[in-house]
C-alpha positions in Angstrom: 30.5 82.0 -3.5 27.2 81.2 -1.9 24.1 79.5 -3.2 21.7 80.9 -0.7 23.2 84.1 0.6 22.9 86.4 -2.5 19.1 86.1 -2.4 18.8 87.3 1.2 18.8 90.9 2.3 18.4 92.4 5.8 14.9 92.2 7.3 15.4 90.8 10.8 13.4 90.8 13.9 12.7 94.5 14.8 12.4 97.7 12.8 14.1 99.5 15.7 17.9 99.2 15.3 20.1 99.6 18.3 22.2 102.8 18.2 25.0 101.0 20.1 25.8 97.4 19.0 25.8 94.9 21.8 29.1 93.6 23.1 30.5 90.2 22.2 29.6 87.8 25.0 31.6 84.6 25.6 31.6 82.5 28.8 34.5 80.0 29.0 32.6 78.0 31.6 29.8 77.0 29.3 29.8 74.9 26.1 29.9 76.5 22.7 27.2 75.7 20.1 28.4 76.4 16.6 25.4 76.7 14.2 26.2 76.3 10.5 23.5 78.0 8.4 22.6 78.7 4.7 20.1 81.3 6.0 21.3 84.6 7.2 20.5 85.7 10.7 19.3 89.1 9.5 17.0 87.7 6.8 13.5 86.4 7.6 13.2 85.6 11.4 12.3 81.9 11.5 13.3 78.5 13.0 17.1 79.0 13.3 16.7 82.4 15.0 14.0 81.1 17.4 16.0 78.1 18.5 19.4 79.7 18.6 18.1 82.7 20.7 16.9 80.2 23.2 20.0 78.0 23.2 22.0 81.2 23.9 20.6 80.9 27.5 22.7 77.8 28.0 25.5 78.0 25.5 27.9 80.4 23.7 26.1 80.4 20.4 28.1 81.1 17.2 26.0 81.5 14.1 28.2 80.9 11.0 26.9 82.1 7.7 28.0 81.6 4.1 30.6 84.1 2.9 30.1 87.5 1.5 32.6 89.2 -0.9 34.9 92.0 0.3 36.8 94.6 -1.6 39.8 94.0 0.7 42.8 92.1 -0.6 42.8 89.8 2.4 40.0 87.7 3.8 38.6 88.4 7.3 35.9 87.3 9.6 33.1 89.7 10.4 31.8 89.1 13.9 28.4 90.7 14.7 27.0 90.3 18.2 23.2 90.2 18.5 21.3 91.5 21.5 20.3 88.0 22.6 23.9 86.9 23.0 24.3 85.1 19.6 27.5 85.9 17.7 27.0 86.0 13.9 30.1 85.0 12.0 30.4 86.1 8.3 33.5 85.2 6.3 34.5 88.1 4.0 36.4 86.7 1.0 38.1 88.7 -1.8 36.7 88.5 -5.3 37.9 85.4 -7.1 38.4 83.4 -3.9 36.2 80.4 -4.8 36.0 76.6 -4.7 38.6 74.7 -2.6 40.5 77.9 -1.9 37.4 79.5 -0.4 36.8 76.5 1.8 40.4 76.5 3.1 40.1 80.2 3.9 36.8 79.6 5.7 38.4 76.8 7.7 41.3 79.0 8.7 39.1 81.9 9.7 36.8 79.6 11.8 39.7 77.8 13.5 41.4 81.0 14.3 38.3 82.5 15.9 37.5 79.3 17.9 41.1 79.3 19.1 40.9 83.0 20.0 37.8 82.4 22.1 39.4 79.5 23.8 36.5 77.1 22.9 36.8 73.8 24.7 33.5 71.8 24.6 32.0 72.2 21.2 28.6 71.2 19.8 27.9 71.5 16.0 24.4 72.2 14.8 24.1 72.0 11.0 21.3 73.5 8.9 23.3 73.0 5.7 25.3 69.9 4.8 27.4 72.1 2.6 29.1 73.4 5.7 31.0 70.1 6.0 33.4 71.7 3.5 34.8 74.1 6.1 33.6 72.6 9.4 33.9 68.9 8.8 37.4 68.7 10.4 36.2 69.9 13.8 35.9 67.4 16.7 32.6 68.2 18.5 31.2 66.5 21.5 27.9 66.3 19.7 26.7 66.8 16.1 23.1 67.8 15.4 21.5 68.0 11.9 18.4 70.1 12.0 16.9 69.2 8.6 14.2 71.9 8.3 13.8 71.6 4.6 14.7 69.3 1.7 17.3 71.7 0.4 18.2 69.6 -2.6 14.8 70.4 -4.1 15.2 74.2 -3.8 16.1 76.3 -6.8 19.9 77.0 -7.0 20.9 74.1 -4.7 24.4 72.8 -5.5 24.5 69.4 -7.2 26.8 68.0 -4.5 24.3 68.7 -1.7 22.8 65.2 -1.8 26.2 63.6 -1.3 27.1 66.1 1.4 23.9 65.2 3.3 24.8 61.5 3.2 28.1 62.4 4.8 26.4 64.5 7.4 23.9 61.8 8.3 26.8 59.4 8.9 28.4 61.9 11.2 25.4 63.2 13.1 24.6 61.9 16.5 21.1 63.4 16.3 18.8 64.5 13.5 15.8 66.8 13.9 13.3 67.5 11.0 11.1 70.4 10.4 8.0 68.3 9.8 6.6 64.9 9.6 6.9 64.4 5.8 10.6 65.1 5.8 10.9 62.9 8.9 9.4 60.0 7.0 12.0 60.7 4.2 15.0 60.7 6.6 14.1 58.1 9.2 15.4 55.2 7.1 18.7 57.0 6.8 19.5 57.5 10.5 18.6 55.7 13.7 18.1 58.8 15.8 15.7 61.0 13.9 12.9 63.1 15.6 10.2 65.3 14.0 9.9 68.8 15.4 7.4 70.6 13.1 6.7 74.3 13.1 6.2 76.0 16.4 4.9 79.4 17.2 5.4 82.3 19.6 1.7 82.5 20.5 1.8 85.7 22.6 3.6 87.5 19.8 1.1 86.7 17.0 -1.9 87.0 19.4 -1.3 90.7 19.2 -3.1 90.5 15.9 -6.3 89.6 17.7 -6.8 93.0 19.1 -7.8 96.0 17.1 -4.9 98.3 16.1 -4.0 100.9 13.6 -3.1 99.6 10.1 0.5 100.1 8.9 0.6 103.0 6.5 1.2 100.9 3.4 -1.8 98.7 4.2 -4.3 101.3 5.5 -5.7 102.3 2.2 -6.3 98.8 0.9 -10.1 97.9 0.9 -11.6 94.8 2.5 -11.9 91.9 2.2 -8.2 91.3 2.4 -6.6 88.0 1.8 -3.1 88.1 3.3 0.2 86.2 3.0 3.5 86.9 4.5 6.7 85.0 3.8 9.4 84.5 1.2 8.0 84.7 -2.4 10.0 82.3 -4.3 9.7 79.1 -6.4 7.4 77.7 -3.7 4.8 80.4 -4.3 2.0 79.6 -6.8 2.0 82.8 -8.9 -0.6 81.5 -11.4 -3.0 80.6 -8.6 -3.0 84.1 -7.2 -3.3 85.7 -10.6 -6.3 83.5 -11.5 -8.1 84.2 -8.2 -7.4 88.0 -8.5 -8.9 88.0 -11.9 -12.0 86.1 -11.0 -12.5 88.1 -7.8 -11.6 91.7 -8.4 -13.5 92.7 -5.3 -10.9 90.8 -3.1 -7.6 92.4 -2.2 -4.5 90.1 -2.1 -1.9 91.5 0.3 1.5 89.9 -0.2 4.1 90.7 2.4 7.6 89.4 2.0 10.8 89.5 -0.1 10.9 88.2 -3.6 13.9 85.9 -4.1 15.1 83.5 -6.8 12.3 84.5 -9.2 12.1 87.5 -11.5 9.8 90.1 -10.0 8.7 90.9 -13.6 7.0 87.5 -13.6 4.7 88.4 -10.7 1.1 89.2 -11.7 0.2 92.9 -11.7 -3.4 93.8 -10.9 -5.1 96.6 -9.0 -6.1 94.1 -6.3 -2.7 92.5 -5.8 -0.5 94.5 -3.4 3.2 93.7 -2.9 4.3 95.3 0.3 7.9 93.9 0.5 9.7 92.4 3.4 8.7 93.3 7.0 10.5 92.5 10.3 9.2 89.8 12.6 7.9 92.4 15.1 5.9 94.1 12.4 4.0 91.0 11.1 1.2 91.0 13.7 0.3 94.5 12.7 -0.3 93.4 9.1 -2.0 90.2 10.1 -4.5 92.1 12.3 -5.8 93.8 9.2 -6.5 90.7 7.2 -9.9 88.9 6.9 -8.4 85.6 5.8 -4.8 84.3 5.8 -3.8 82.4 2.7 -1.0 79.9 1.8 -1.0 79.6 -2.0 2.0 77.3 -2.2 2.8 75.6 -5.5 2.6 71.8 -5.5 6.0 70.9 -6.7 9.3 69.2 -5.5 10.3 72.3 -3.5 7.1 72.1 -1.3 6.8 68.3 -1.1 8.3 68.2 2.5 7.6 71.7 3.9 5.8 72.3 7.2 4.9 76.0 7.0 5.5 77.9 10.2 2.8 80.4 9.0 0.0 78.0 9.8 0.2 78.2 13.6 1.2 81.9 13.4 -1.9 82.8 11.4 -4.1 80.8 13.9 -2.4 82.5 16.9 -3.3 85.8 15.2 -7.0 84.7 15.1 -7.3 84.3 11.3 -8.8 81.5 9.4 -6.4 79.9 6.9 -6.8 78.7 3.3 -4.0 76.6 1.9 -3.1 74.4 -1.0 -2.9 70.7 -0.1 0.6 70.7 1.4 0.9 67.3 3.0 1.9 68.4 6.5 -0.8 71.1 6.5 -3.5 68.6 5.5 -2.2 66.0 8.0 -2.0 68.4 11.0 -4.8 70.9 10.3 -7.0 69.5 7.5 -9.9 68.5 9.8 -9.9 71.6 12.1 -12.7 73.5 10.3 -10.7 76.7 10.5 -7.9 75.7 8.1 -9.3 75.0 4.6 -7.6 73.0 1.9 -8.1 73.8 -1.8 -6.4 72.3 -4.8 -7.7 74.5 -7.7 -8.4 78.2 -8.1 -12.1 77.7 -8.0 -11.8 75.5 -4.9 -9.6 78.1 -3.3 -12.1 80.8 -4.0 -14.9 78.7 -2.5 -12.9 78.0 0.6 -12.1 81.7 1.1 -15.8 82.4 0.8 -16.5 79.8 3.5 -13.7 81.1 5.7 -15.1 84.7 5.4 -18.5 83.4 6.5 -17.2 81.2 9.3 -15.0 84.0 10.7 -18.1 86.0 11.6 -18.4 83.6 14.6 -15.3 85.1 16.2 -15.6 83.3 19.5 -15.7 79.9 17.8 -12.8 80.8 15.6 -10.6 81.8 18.5 -11.6 78.9 20.8 -10.9 76.4 18.0 -7.5 78.1 17.2 -6.4 77.9 20.8 -7.4 74.2 21.1 -5.3 73.5 18.0 -2.3 75.4 19.2 -2.1 73.8 22.7 1.5 73.7 23.8 2.8 74.3 20.2 5.5 76.8 21.3 9.2 77.4 20.5 9.9 77.2 24.2 8.4 73.7 24.3 10.2 72.6 21.2 13.5 74.0 22.5 13.1 72.1 25.8 12.3 68.8 24.1 15.3 69.3 21.8 17.6 69.8 24.8 16.3 66.6 26.3 17.2 64.7 23.1 20.7 66.3 23.1 21.4 65.3 26.7 20.4 61.7 25.9 22.6 61.6 22.7 25.8 62.8 24.4 
């Protein structure tokens, strides 16, 4: 029924859930932005959530997810309002409702809800080309494709995704990309493509720069700590971490995040590797504050060829040196900064961590350099620039 949804569970932004859900907000006097996503709103808080929360200041934002099965005999549309004004739409389909039948039901559910709201001026914002199957008939004033990843290279991607993307690129008025490498791959396919690489909420992650109490599940872990947060999937180099952990048993590897699309039994098990599970966005600075070095042990494969990790500026905002495998966009943007280290083998990674640990002792230099790198690299700035491009494309 869904190629991405089954691997995503609720993590979200804050550990404090509201006792009373917010009310549905809809203003007929402002345009409606319908975001079509393969990522669930309540999963890892990342690019779609940052941007749509900001667009909700100017638009009615509807965030349409992939379907989830229901035990009910009839399909229905779950509408979940979020506190920032975003409405999350989740089609609930009976077991066995698949293929073209599922797409027809999704179209009917979506059309019915748009009609119920009285939507007039509509903007479509695609994260997944597969959404053309149920939203391609709509007549928007503007179509945006925010190509944050090369989804066709991800494990489990449907084979028709490449053709769907070609169709979407023909329809789109405007294409944004999640980094420069993927911009280079798409710029020949559309005449209105703009790179908007990873941004950061500096104030949020800067909380990690001040001394604070360790979370309970991290407090007993010795130092030095090498930390990673994010989704642990086919992009994560399991063998690299296992090799380093074996060679440096005195180092503690703290891995924060959900394990998806890979068998947890395949993960290396050692006394100095700690899997802490998924944490909310608001909790991340507390974990980051207790690390000595932040690591990005990404595998070098097709699934990471075009990525531009949001973690890099977040780690820097938190005042931590970073050691990464040679992801192209990381090397291009941060490779000569002297606080982001690049390593292509386990031994080189270990040497870079040792260098990072030594350099981090000059705390003032580390923070000054990090702030110079970050500059105006903020989600507010990215959002404002995107709005300008949208105005010009109308």
